[in-house]
N, C-alpha and C positions, 0 to 999 in steps of 0.2 A: 171228257176223259174220266175214266173210272180208275180208281186206285183200289188195290187190294187192301185188306185189313192189315197185312204185314207192312205195306208201304206207308199206310196211314199211321201206324204205330211208330214207325221209324221217323217219319216226318214230325210227328208230335214230340217225340223224344228230342229230336234235334232242336226244334223251336224252343222247347222248355229248357234245354241246355244253354242256348244262347241267351235266353231271358235270365236264367240263373246267373250267368257270368256277368251280365250287366248290372244285376242287383247286388251282387256280392262286392263289398269294398275291397280294394286291393291297396296295400301300403304304397305310399309314394317314396321313391328312392331318391335321396339327395346326393349331390356330388360329394364324394368323400376324399377327393384328392385335391387339397387346397394348393394354390400357387403361392410361393413365397419368394422373398428377395432379402438381401442384406444391404446395409449402407454404412459408411464410415462416419463417425462423429469426431471432429478434430478441433483443437485450439492450440494456439501458440502463446505461451506466457513470456513476455519480454522482461528483461531486467528493468526494475523501476525502483526509485526511491523518492520519498518526500521528506522535507525537513521543516521543523518549526523551532521557535526559541522563545523563552521568557525573557523579560527585561532584566537588566542588572543595575540595581540602584544602590549606590554607595551611601546615600543619605547625606546628612550634614557633616561636613569635614571641618575639623578644628586643629589640624596639624598632626594628629595621631594616625598611625596605620589603621586602615579599615579593610577587613576581609569579608567578602560576600560571595554568593554563588548564584548562578542561574542554570537553566537546563536547556540544552539543545536536544531535541527529540528527532530521531531518524527512524523511518519505517521503510524497509526494503523488502522486496520479494525474497523468499527463502533461498539461502545459499548465495546471495549476491554480496560479493565483497565490496566494501566502500571505504572511503576516507572522508573525514570532515576537516575542512580548513577554515580558519578565521582570518579575515583580511586585516589590514592596518587601521581601518577606520577612515573617517573623513578629513581629519586634520592633515594638512599637506606636509607638515614636518614630521609626522609620525611614521613609524615602521612597525612591523609585527613584534619586534623586540622592545620598542620604546613607544608604546601607544600613548596618545594624549587626547584628553577631552579639551575642547576649545570653548572659548567665550568670545562673543562679538565685541562687546565694549566693557571695560577696556580690553585690549588684545592680551592674550595670555593663554597658558595651557596648564592642565593638571595631569601629571603622568600617572599611568596605571598599567597593570599587567593582567593578562588573561592566561591562566595556566591549566595544564591538562590533568594532573593527578592529585594535586593538593595545593594548599596555599604557598607551599615552597617548592612546587613541582616544576616541570618543564614548561617553557613558554609555548603557547598554542598559536602556531602560525598557519601558513597555507602552502608550505613546501615539504618535500620528502623529509621525514625525520621530525617535523614539528606539528604534524597533524595527528588526528586520532583515527585509528582504523577499527573496522568491525566487520561483521558478517550478518546480513539480514536473516531474520527468521519469520518474517511476515507480520510481526507485532512491533508496536512502538518501542524503541529502545532509547531510554533517557541517558544522556551523557552530561555530567556535571561540568560546568565552566567555573573555575575558581578565579575570582576577581580580587586583585590586591591593589589598594590605593596606598602608595608609599607615604611614609611619615615625613614631617619637616618640609612640606612644600608651602611656602609662604607666598601665595598668589592673591591677586585682587579678589575681593568678594564678588559673588555673582553666581549665575547658573551655568555650569559647565556641562557640555553634552558631546556625545559622539555616537556614531552609528556603525555597527560592525555587521559585515556580511558573512554568513556561514554558508559554505559551499560544500555540497556532497558530491563526490566524484565516484562513479561506479562503472 
């Protein structure tokens, strides 16, 4: 087969064109439409409170009135209303209005009071009107317990003790 010069020129131009296309770099096109989604993040914060207390030590008693204090610390979640009540203690004859430290030998009791606002304040009990109220702010809130050991109690010598339970209701 014989080709004319014109056909040979056209074929050469076509071959050169294809070769040129193969040698020229063309930019790669990335996908520019990303796929997205959303999701919810949730948490539920429950009302919560914790309580701690320091000991209340009257020291040596020689018949004179003794005033000392301790701290009940309450930490509640923000906005949580709470009350703090103090029970009567371990002595069976005691009440929240007439608390009594006991001694095992010889038998006996030493009367004392736990008060809410001062050494002459209101008795701190565990019923409506006798407890301390507050509202949590997420931080530790110290509450002073005012302890009064009454004067003129002539009881046998020895070590007198009691254990008080502080209850936070929220």
